[in-house]
N, C-alpha and C positions, 0 to 999 in steps of 0.2 A: 275834742271829740264831740262837743255839743252839737246835736242835730245830725250827726253823721250816721248813716246806716251801717250796721254791723251784722254779719252772718257768722255763726259759730259752728264749727265741725270739730269733733275730737275723736281720738282713737286711744284705745287702752287694751291691755292684755287680758282684762277680765270684763265682766258685765257691768260692774258698778263704778269703776274709776272714771270712765268717760262721762257718766251722768253727773257725778259729783263735781267733776272739773267744770262742766258746763254751767251748773248751778252757780258756782262761784264766779265764773267769768261773766255771766248775765248780771249778777249783782254789781260787779266792778264796773262794767260798761254802763249800766243804768245810772250808777252814782256819778259817772263822768258826763252824763247827759247824752250819751249815744242812744240811737234808736236800734235796739236789738230786734231783728225781724223774727216774727213768731214761728215761722215754719219754712221749710221742714227742719226738724231737729235731727241732726246727723250724728249718730253715735256709731262709730266703727268699733264693735266689741270683738274681742279675741283677734286683735289686729295682726298678730304674727302670722295668721293664716290668710290674711287678705291683702298683703303687700308682697310683691315679688322681690327677687334678690337685688334689683336695682332701686328698690324703695318706691316703686310705682304701685298705686292702688290698683290691684288686679281683680278684685271682687266686683262683679257686674252690678249687683244690687247697691253696694256702697257707692260705686261710680255714678249711678243714676241719681242717688240721693244728693251727692255733691253737685252734680249738674243742676238739679232742681234748686238747690240752695243758691247757686251762683245766679241762676235766672231770676229767682225771687229777689235776690239782693240788687240786681240791676233794675228791676221794676220799682223797688222801694227807693232807690237812688233817684230815679226819674220823678217819682211822686213827690219826694221831699224837695227836689229842685224846683218843681212847679209851685210849691207852697211858699217859696221865698219871695 
């Protein structure tokens, strides 16, 4: 994982579980040498209301945050590639 860009998104049935999970994941990825992108931080809270019966993310705001995360991850991947 050393030098690889990582984006983190998480979902939880409450407000705090997703935040705590991301804090731990950031620590783990950092200790492995990965580059955790700083933003956006995607926390899908009260997730049971934001996914449809097919398991698809149906909340517009959350979908836009995930889209932004993926775009930033792609940008970081290109930046890190250029530095090699």
